[in-house]
N, C-alpha and C positions, 0 to 999 in steps of 0.2 A: 464111156459107159452110156448105154441107152436105157432110160427108165421107161417101163411099159406097164400099162394096166389094160386088162381085157374085160369087157362087159359081156360080150357074146361074139360068136363067130360071125364074120361079115366081111364085106368088101369095102368098107369105109374106114379110113384112118384119119385121125386128128393128129396133126404134126405140130407139137407145141415147141416154140423157140423163145427162151427166156431172154431178159435184158441183162445188162451188166450187173454183176453181183448176184444174179439169180441162180436158179437151180432147175435141173430137169425134173426134180421131185415135185415142182409146182404143178406139173401136169395132173397130179392126182385131184387137184381142185376142180378140174374140168370134166372129170369122168361122169359125174351125175348129170352134167349139162349136155352130154352127147351119149345117151344110154344105148344107142344103136350103132356105136362106132368103137373102134379100138383107139386107145390114146397112147401116143409115144412122146415122151419128153426128150429133147435132143441135148445131150451134154457135150456141146461142141467145145473144141480145144482152141480154136482160133481166137486171137485177141485183136487182130487187125482185119479190115475188110478184104485186103488182097490175099491173106492167108485163108479166108473163109470161102473163097470162090470154089475151090475144088472140094473142100469138105462138105459144104452145103449142097453142091450139085450132086455129088455122089449119093448122099443120103436121100435127097428128094427124088432122084431118078430111081433109086432102089424101091422106094415106097410106091411110086407111080407104076412101077412094073409089077408090084405085088397086090395092089388094091385097085378097085374100080374108081374110087374117088379119093382125093387127098384134100383135106380141109386144113388150112393153116391158121393157127392161133399164135400170133407173135407180139412180143412186147418190146418197146423202146428200141435200142440199138440192134436187137435181134432181128427186127424188121429190116433195118438198113442193110445188114449183112445179107439177108435173104434177097432183097431187091438187087443189091450189087452183084450177087451171084447169079441173078437171072433165073431163079427157080420158079417164077410165075408160070413158066411153060408146063410145069408139073402140077400146078395148084388149080383145083376146081372152084374154090371159094376161100376167101381170107377174112379173118376177123382180127383187127389190129387194135392193140391197147396202148395208148400213149406212144405211137410209133415215131421214131426219128425218120422223117421223110426227106430232110434236107440237111445233110451233115456239114456241108460247107457253111451254111448259114449258122449252124451251132458253133462251129469252130471260130468263125468271125466274131460271133457274140462273146465267146470265151476270151478271145483276144482283147475285145473292148473292155470286158470286165477287169482284165488283168492290166490294162493300160499298155498293151503290147502292139506295136505297129507291125505291118506286114514286112517292112524293110528290116526291122529288128529281128523278126523271126527268121527271115531268110538268111540273115547274117549269122545268127547264133545257132540255128538249126533246131535246137531243143531248148525250151524255156519252162522250168518248173513253175507250177501255180499251186496255191494252197486250197483250191476248191474242186480239184478233179485231176484227171490225167495231165501229164506234161503236154504243153503245146509243141507240135512237131511240124516243121516245114515240109518234110517229106510226106507226112500224112495229109497235110493240106493240099500239096501238089497232086497227090494221088486222087483225092476226092474230086478235085477240080477237073481232072482229066477224064472222069467218067461221065458219060451221057446216058443216064439211066431211064428206064421205062418200067411200067408195071401194068399188066393186062388182065390179071385175074379179077373177077368180081369181088369187090371189097367193101367191108363196113369198118368204120373207124370209131373208137371210143376215145374221147379227149376230155381232160379235166381243165376247167377254166383257170385253175391256178398252176397249170403246168409251166415250169420255169425254164424248160429246155427248147420247146418249140412253140411259137405263137400260133394263135388260131388262124391268122392270115396265112402262115406257112402251111398249116394243115389244109385250109380251104383251097389254096392254090394247087396243092397236090390232088385234092379230091376232085376239083374241076378237071384237071388234066387227065385223071384216070377214071373219071365217072364213078367215084366212090361215094358212099354215104357217110355222113358224119353225125355223131351224137355227142353232145356236150353235157357233161355233168357240172353244174354250177357248184363251185367249192371243191371239185375234184382236183387231185394233185397228179404229178407225173407218175408217181408210184401209187397205184390203187391198193391200199393196204388196210385202211380202217374198216370197221364192221359196216359202216354206212356205204363206203366206197365199194367194197366187195359185193354188197347186196345190189347196188346199182349196176355193177358190172355183170353180175349173174342174170339179173332181170333183162339187161340189154341183150345179152347173148340168147336168152330164151326167146325174146321177141324177134331177133334178127334171124335165128335159125328155124323158126316155126315155118314148116312147109318146105324148107330147103334141104333138110336131112331126112331121107326116107325112113319110114317106120315110126 
């Protein structure tokens, strides 16, 4: 299912990609922030990055063929799936909220939290943990095999209390991709409180000023 809201006819589309546990319906939150664009929330089915390559590419390609500009708003793992699929070729500008930019680093951190060594994971292949998805050797091998790049002009919103990606990891990605970074002190990985949502909305208004026609 694709969730879509329309503000007026136009040639700009905002492509919203949610994070794990999120919903395409979250796109409605951004409608007022992009009054001159159409908004589409992507209800993708893929649960793994290798499955997402075709699904994400097909949708992004279709949007790029139907609109003059495609603006990406992506959260958390939704961004990693986007980058892994290489959809930056279709994106004119991206706004990322708590993006996972280095999934290998996150997996290695999770292994450390669980006290699991790389040799143990390779031997057992799958190790359940009590704080998230099971650890998977095949998943780690896949992520390591990918040499990813991102070329779309990008702005990143990061919370100082994000427990999934460090500010050093975000800054390394930002330098490599010439992206801008805004940090909310006290912000979490999931921007969900009234204060956090207000900060996010004001960030988007500032960063989109002059970049979205009309």
